[in-house]
VMD Tcl script that draws the C-alpha trace (Angstrom):
set ca {
  {7.53 13.54 -35.91}
  {7.06 16.82 -34.08}
  {4.57 19.54 -35.00}
  {5.56 23.15 -34.44}
  {3.55 24.76 -31.63}
  {2.08 21.45 -30.42}
  {3.10 19.01 -27.66}
  {4.87 15.78 -28.53}
  {1.76 13.63 -28.07}
  {0.09 15.47 -30.98}
  {2.09 13.23 -33.34}
  {0.43 10.09 -31.93}
  {-2.55 9.19 -34.15}
  {-5.11 6.37 -33.88}
  {-8.43 5.65 -35.59}
  {-11.68 4.44 -34.11}
  {-12.86 0.89 -34.72}
  {-14.91 1.79 -37.80}
  {-12.75 4.74 -38.86}
  {-15.43 7.44 -38.55}
  {-13.18 9.54 -36.33}
  {-9.52 9.66 -35.35}
  {-7.82 10.58 -32.09}
  {-4.51 12.37 -31.65}
  {-2.55 12.53 -28.41}
  {-4.56 9.95 -26.42}
  {-3.39 6.38 -27.09}
  {-5.60 3.33 -26.44}
  {-3.24 2.45 -23.58}
  {-1.52 5.35 -21.88}
  {0.79 5.49 -18.86}
  {0.83 8.93 -17.26}
  {4.13 8.90 -15.39}
  {5.68 11.10 -12.69}
  {2.46 12.72 -11.51}
  {2.66 14.66 -8.25}
  {0.06 13.81 -5.61}
  {-0.51 17.40 -4.56}
  {-4.23 17.91 -5.11}
  {-3.66 19.56 -8.50}
  {-4.93 18.26 -11.82}
  {-2.64 16.94 -14.54}
  {-3.83 18.06 -17.99}
  {-3.41 15.93 -21.12}
  {-4.46 17.64 -24.38}
  {-5.89 15.51 -27.19}
  {-7.71 16.01 -30.48}
  {-10.68 14.32 -32.20}
  {-11.12 14.61 -35.97}
  {-14.25 13.76 -37.95}
  {-13.02 11.60 -40.82}
  {-16.37 11.61 -42.67}
  {-18.24 14.04 -44.93}
  {-21.14 14.27 -42.46}
  {-21.59 15.80 -39.03}
  {-20.63 13.45 -36.19}
  {-21.39 13.56 -32.47}
  {-18.80 11.79 -30.32}
  {-20.02 10.76 -26.86}
  {-17.44 10.86 -24.04}
  {-17.62 8.71 -20.91}
  {-15.00 8.45 -18.15}
  {-14.37 6.13 -15.22}
  {-12.03 6.87 -12.32}
  {-10.50 10.25 -11.35}
  {-10.87 11.63 -14.89}
  {-12.94 14.18 -16.75}
  {-12.84 15.84 -20.16}
  {-13.12 19.57 -20.90}
  {-13.50 21.15 -24.31}
  {-12.51 24.58 -23.01}
  {-9.81 24.93 -20.36}
  {-8.48 28.43 -19.73}
  {-5.22 27.08 -18.35}
  {-4.35 25.13 -21.48}
  {-5.57 27.92 -23.77}
  {-3.10 30.31 -22.08}
  {-0.07 28.07 -22.70}
  {2.15 29.61 -25.38}
  {3.21 27.72 -28.50}
  {6.78 27.51 -27.20}
  {5.60 26.04 -23.90}
  {3.30 23.59 -25.67}
  {6.23 22.10 -27.53}
  {7.89 21.09 -24.26}
  {4.77 20.33 -22.22}
  {4.51 16.59 -22.98}
  {7.47 14.22 -23.05}
  {6.64 10.92 -24.76}
  {9.17 8.58 -23.18}
  {7.85 5.28 -24.62}
  {5.88 5.05 -27.87}
  {5.37 1.60 -29.46}
  {4.23 1.35 -33.07}
  {0.58 2.32 -33.52}
  {-0.37 -1.05 -35.00}
  {0.60 -3.03 -31.88}
  {-1.40 -0.67 -29.59}
  {1.16 -1.02 -26.81}
  {1.21 1.25 -23.77}
  {2.54 4.76 -24.42}
  {4.28 6.52 -21.53}
  {3.92 10.28 -21.25}
  {5.17 12.85 -18.73}
  {3.48 16.25 -18.50}
  {5.56 19.23 -17.38}
  {5.07 19.79 -13.66}
  {6.69 23.23 -14.01}
  {4.04 24.45 -16.45}
  {1.21 22.79 -14.51}
  {2.24 24.69 -11.36}
  {1.20 27.88 -13.17}
  {-2.34 26.58 -13.75}
  {-5.29 27.83 -11.73}
  {-7.32 25.06 -10.13}
  {-10.42 27.25 -10.48}
  {-10.46 26.54 -14.22}
  {-9.65 22.86 -13.71}
  {-12.56 22.41 -11.31}
  {-15.14 23.54 -13.87}
  {-17.49 20.87 -15.22}
  {-16.57 18.57 -18.06}
  {-18.31 17.67 -21.31}
  {-20.06 14.42 -22.20}
  {-20.07 14.89 -25.98}
  {-18.56 16.94 -28.77}
  {-20.12 17.77 -32.13}
  {-17.86 17.77 -35.17}
  {-18.66 19.10 -38.63}
  {-17.40 17.16 -41.64}
  {-13.57 16.82 -41.61}
  {-13.26 19.16 -38.61}
  {-11.08 18.74 -35.50}
  {-11.82 19.61 -31.88}
  {-9.16 20.10 -29.20}
  {-10.01 18.71 -25.76}
  {-8.26 18.26 -22.44}
  {-8.28 15.17 -20.23}
  {-7.90 16.02 -16.54}
  {-6.56 13.59 -13.95}
  {-6.13 14.07 -10.20}
  {-5.20 11.51 -7.55}
  {-5.87 11.71 -3.84}
  {-2.99 10.99 -1.47}
  {-3.19 7.84 0.62}
  {-3.38 8.33 4.37}
  {0.19 8.13 5.72}
  {2.15 9.38 8.69}
  {3.94 12.65 7.99}
  {6.87 12.35 10.39}
  {10.48 12.70 9.31}
  {12.02 9.45 8.08}
  {8.87 8.36 6.22}
  {9.53 7.06 2.69}
  {7.11 8.12 -0.01}
  {6.79 5.70 -2.93}
  {4.90 5.68 -6.21}
  {1.27 4.61 -6.25}
  {-0.73 3.39 -9.24}
  {-4.15 4.72 -10.21}
  {-6.33 3.71 -13.12}
  {-9.08 5.15 -15.28}
  {-10.99 4.57 -18.49}
  {-12.25 6.81 -21.30}
  {-14.75 5.70 -23.95}
  {-15.37 7.68 -27.14}
  {-18.44 6.60 -29.12}
  {-20.05 7.76 -32.36}
  {-23.16 5.58 -32.74}
  {-21.66 2.05 -33.08}
  {-18.11 3.27 -33.61}
  {-15.88 3.00 -30.51}
  {-12.49 4.10 -29.27}
  {-11.45 2.95 -25.79}
  {-8.63 4.37 -23.66}
  {-7.17 2.65 -20.62}
  {-5.12 5.01 -18.45}
  {-2.59 4.07 -15.80}
  {-1.04 6.83 -13.70}
  {2.06 6.60 -11.49}
  {1.73 9.19 -8.74}
  {3.89 10.12 -5.79}
  {3.63 12.54 -2.91}
  {6.48 15.07 -2.83}
  {7.85 15.66 0.68}
  {10.69 17.96 1.74}
  {12.62 17.34 4.95}
  {15.48 19.08 6.71}
  {18.31 17.85 8.91}
  {18.51 18.48 11.76}
  {14.71 18.32 12.08}
  {14.71 21.19 14.64}
  {16.31 23.40 11.96}
  {17.72 25.99 14.35}
  {21.19 27.50 14.33}
  {22.15 29.46 17.43}
  {25.61 31.04 17.66}
  {25.98 32.75 21.00}
  {28.80 35.00 22.20}
  {30.18 35.71 18.71}
  {33.07 38.10 18.09}
  {33.05 40.76 15.40}
  {35.17 39.84 12.39}
  {35.39 36.14 13.05}
  {33.76 33.60 10.67}
  {31.44 30.87 11.95}
  {30.12 27.95 9.92}
  {27.25 25.53 10.45}
  {25.59 23.04 8.10}
  {22.01 22.08 7.28}
  {20.72 19.49 4.83}
  {17.66 19.73 2.58}
  {16.33 16.26 1.82}
  {13.86 14.76 -0.66}
  {11.95 11.99 1.13}
  {10.15 10.89 -2.04}
  {10.70 8.65 -5.06}
  {9.82 11.59 -7.34}
  {11.98 14.63 -8.06}
  {11.68 17.77 -5.93}
  {12.29 21.46 -6.70}
  {12.90 23.72 -3.72}
  {13.57 27.37 -2.90}
  {14.80 29.17 0.22}
  {13.78 32.74 1.07}
  {14.04 35.11 4.04}
  {10.65 35.78 5.64}
  {11.82 37.70 8.73}
  {15.09 39.32 9.77}
  {16.51 41.95 12.09}
  {19.39 42.48 9.64}
  {17.76 43.65 6.37}
  {21.06 43.65 4.49}
  {21.95 40.09 5.58}
  {25.49 41.12 4.71}
  {27.02 38.98 7.46}
  {25.17 35.77 6.53}
  {25.91 33.59 3.52}
  {24.15 30.41 2.34}
  {26.49 28.29 0.21}
  {26.43 24.94 -1.58}
  {29.16 22.30 -1.41}
  {31.14 24.20 -4.07}
  {30.94 27.40 -1.99}
  {28.55 29.08 -4.42}
  {25.53 31.12 -3.24}
  {22.52 28.88 -2.76}
  {18.82 29.74 -2.80}
  {17.24 26.52 -4.09}
  {17.62 23.76 -6.63}
  {16.44 20.33 -7.79}
  {16.76 17.07 -5.86}
  {16.38 13.69 -7.50}
  {14.61 10.76 -5.87}
  {15.83 10.41 -2.25}
  {18.42 13.10 -2.94}
  {19.75 15.66 -0.50}
  {22.05 18.65 -0.51}
  {24.08 20.52 2.07}
  {23.43 24.16 2.92}
  {26.52 25.73 4.47}
  {25.63 28.67 6.72}
  {28.60 31.05 6.99}
  {28.37 33.99 9.37}
  {30.87 36.84 9.78}
  {29.41 39.43 12.14}
  {30.09 43.11 11.41}
  {28.38 44.70 14.40}
  {27.58 43.91 17.99}
  {24.07 42.95 19.05}
  {21.55 40.15 18.71}
  {20.47 39.19 15.20}
  {17.64 36.90 14.14}
  {16.65 35.65 10.68}
  {13.85 33.25 9.76}
  {13.97 31.34 6.51}
  {11.27 29.51 4.55}
  {12.18 26.40 2.55}
  {9.43 25.67 0.04}
  {8.71 22.56 -2.01}
  {7.74 23.91 -5.42}
  {5.94 20.66 -6.26}
  {3.66 20.71 -3.24}
  {2.83 23.95 -1.39}
  {1.77 21.93 1.67}
  {5.31 20.56 2.10}
  {7.47 23.33 3.55}
  {9.89 23.94 6.41}
  {11.17 26.91 8.40}
  {14.55 27.33 10.00}
  {15.88 30.03 12.30}
  {19.31 31.62 12.59}
  {20.21 33.59 15.74}
  {23.51 35.19 16.67}
  {24.63 37.18 19.70}
  {27.66 39.30 18.86}
  {30.02 41.11 21.23}
  {32.96 43.43 20.59}
  {35.37 41.73 22.99}
  {38.74 40.82 21.53}
  {39.38 37.74 23.63}
  {38.01 34.77 21.74}
  {36.21 32.12 23.67}
  {37.94 28.74 23.70}
  {35.02 26.32 23.39}
  {31.97 26.35 21.12}
  {28.82 24.26 21.34}
  {28.18 22.73 17.93}
  {25.05 20.71 18.69}
  {21.56 22.03 19.35}
  {21.42 23.77 22.77}
  {17.95 22.29 23.33}
  {18.16 18.58 24.10}
  {14.98 16.54 23.63}
  {14.64 12.92 24.73}
  {11.13 12.54 23.33}
  {8.83 9.96 24.90}
  {10.73 8.05 27.61}
  {10.02 4.89 29.59}
  {10.73 4.63 33.32}
  {13.84 2.61 34.17}
  {15.43 2.90 30.69}
  {18.60 4.91 30.03}
  {18.54 7.29 27.04}
  {21.43 9.17 25.51}
  {21.96 12.14 23.23}
  {25.22 13.42 21.78}
  {26.52 16.88 22.69}
  {29.28 18.23 20.45}
  {31.88 20.78 21.53}
  {34.76 22.31 19.61}
  {38.00 23.69 20.99}
  {38.52 26.84 18.93}
  {41.69 27.94 20.71}
  {45.31 27.02 20.05}
  {45.79 25.19 23.36}
  {44.18 22.17 25.05}
  {41.08 22.84 27.11}
  {39.70 21.04 30.15}
  {35.92 21.04 30.33}
  {33.78 20.42 33.38}
  {30.05 19.73 32.97}
  {27.70 20.40 35.86}
}
mol new
graphics top color blue
foreach p $ca { graphics top sphere $p radius 0.5 }
foreach p [lrange $ca 0 end-1] q [lrange $ca 1 end] { graphics top cylinder $p $q radius 0.2 }
display resetview
């Protein structure tokens, strides 16, 4: 059953042990799934109803990274249409067996929330007149475990727990919460993220490829924008996906990646530089920059060999007496064989 203007968990109803009050939206056992470990709170709305003809005070106690607010400006600002899609109840056993209910709160809507309102103090009790209902919000936030942040790191789900107790005199309602959280990390390949095309010729098309990668077990939304350029029109530079459509961002599933094809057709001579920002929408701390530079001449004679690999070769930390190798890629762009000599 769905209720117009309310999230899906509103339809989940349980009663306290003695039946003096009921709780909507917050099952006795709840699994909060797909929570991003990004320092932001996840908000779970729930409702308490006084089922008696007398005033009732319900005491609220939390354990773990949880707190309860009766007024949250973020949740109050969510429209009725957004509320209907805010919570996805993916597993909901029958109420009588009190099995674990799995819920996913919309990360897209939560990104619009201000942490200022979430950081405000919680409440320890709520007073309810006879047969009245109060709307509350349960807030959960998980701290990231200390991990290395180098490329190639795999970021898995972690499990966090908490407990909420609602009490009206001797009447109890207990909630055990389990949260599956994951850090969202964006990576790029190559890690240096630089594309240099030197000695270009006007009118010719050059192509290079980058990859945007999700290093995490949780989904990732990303965007790419220009933050600096010497060519305001960017008319010579195109960013395309694998289907040759313009690309400025997208969604990557767990461990997913996508190719960004950089196509450049210079229209004028000179040196051009553009700097791009690739942002992880799920974690503002996870971002990358990449740089495109081209030197364009007007000469008609095309050069015969192009360097495809990064012109800067790094061997990292080396040990004396050990041979190290790095690949250098060249391309013959002429119609005849070429003999190369490296000095």
